[in-house]
N, C-alpha and C positions, 0 to 999 in steps of 0.2 A: 455246135458242141464245143469247139475250141474256145469261144467266148465264155461259155458257161463254166468250163473247166478253169479258165483264167480267173474268172470272178470268184470261184470257189476257194482259190488259194491252194488247191491240191495239185500235186505232181501226177503225171500220167502213171508212174509206177506205184503210187500210193494205193492202199486198199480202197476199193470202191465203197462208198458209204452205204450203198444199197445192195452190195454183194461182197461180203467180206472174204469170200473164197477166191476172189480174182482182183487183179489190179484194175484201176480205173480204165486204163487203155483196153485191157482184155474185155471188160464188161461193156464198154461203149462200142467196141468194134466187133461185136458178135456177128458172124456171117448171116446173111439173108437165108431164111429157110426156103427150101424148094418143096412144093406141095403136090407134085405130079403123082406120086404113088397112091395117096389116098383119094385124090380127086379124079384121076383118069377113069376108073371104073364107073364113077357116078356120071361122068360125061358120056361115056360109051353107052350107058343105060338110058340116056336121054333125060336124066333128072335135073340137069343144070342148064339154065337159060343164058347165064352170063357169069363171068368170073373176072376178078381183078386182084392182082398181087399188089398189096399196099406198101409201096416203097416211097421214094421221093415224091412229094405231092400229097402224102398223107391221106387221111380219110375225106378230105374236101375235094381234092383234084382227081384222085384215081377212080373212085366208083362211077362218076358220070361217063367214063370211057366205055363202060360195059352195060349201060342202062339205055333202054329204048327211048327214042325221042318222045317227049310228052310225059315222061315219068321222072321222078327224082327220089333219091334215097332220103328216108326219114329215120335217123338213128335214135335208138334209145341209149343215151350216153351212160345210163346206169346199169346196162345189161351185162357189163363185165367190169372187173376191177382194173384200174390203171396200174400197170406194172411199176414196181418200185423205181426202176431206172427213169421212167417218164415222169413220175412224181418228183424225183430228185431234180431232173432237168428243169421242170416247170418252176419249182420252188426256188432253186438256186439261181436260175436265170431270170426269174420274174417274167416268165413267158405266159401269155394269156391262153385260155382254153382254145380260143379260135386259132391262134398261131400254132399251138401244139397239134391240133387236129389237121391243120393245113400242111404241117411240116413232117410229122411223125405218124407212125401207124397206131400209136397209143395202145398197143396190145392186140390189134387186129391185123394179122399178117396177110390174110387172104380172105376175100369175100366171094361167096357163091350166091348167085341170084337163082332162086328156085320158085316154082309155083307153090302157093300156100299148102296145097294138098301133099306136096313132096317134102315139106320142111321136116316133118318128123322122121321119115325114112332116111333122108340125107343126114340129118343130125345123128341118128343112131348109127349109121354106117361110119361116119367120121369118128365118133366116140369109140366104136368097136375097133377102129384102126389105130387107136391110141392117141388121137388128136384131141386137143382142147378145143371144143366147138360149142357154139351157142348162137342163138338168134340175136342179131345186133340191131335189127330194125326191119323196116318194110319199105316197099315202094308205094308212092302215091302220085297222083296227078301233079304235074309241074305247074 
């Protein structure tokens, strides 16, 4: 991020081009969300087979840590909108889609692996808990 900010010509105290209500530093250093409150009841109910907090390592390196051997994630990259902060980083930094997905969460902070028959009830529970939730892909044979 430091390289992208340097390339942009903006100072850390300037308004973020993608979030005018915050400085660039405030917008880029937003704390990691913790998902335990909405997810723990789903886990206790046996609806979750795996989970991954998408932090460093992004959407390429984190999900395989919670996926059974012989399976791989197949993302629908159009299933959610790329948040403005990530669009700005990609465009300003000239960062490829693959590198963005390898480095950042691109708007997917947490992934739950659930059986297909549990997708709707889990999604409904997350939405009822006030989360922004969506199906972002599926598992397939590796």
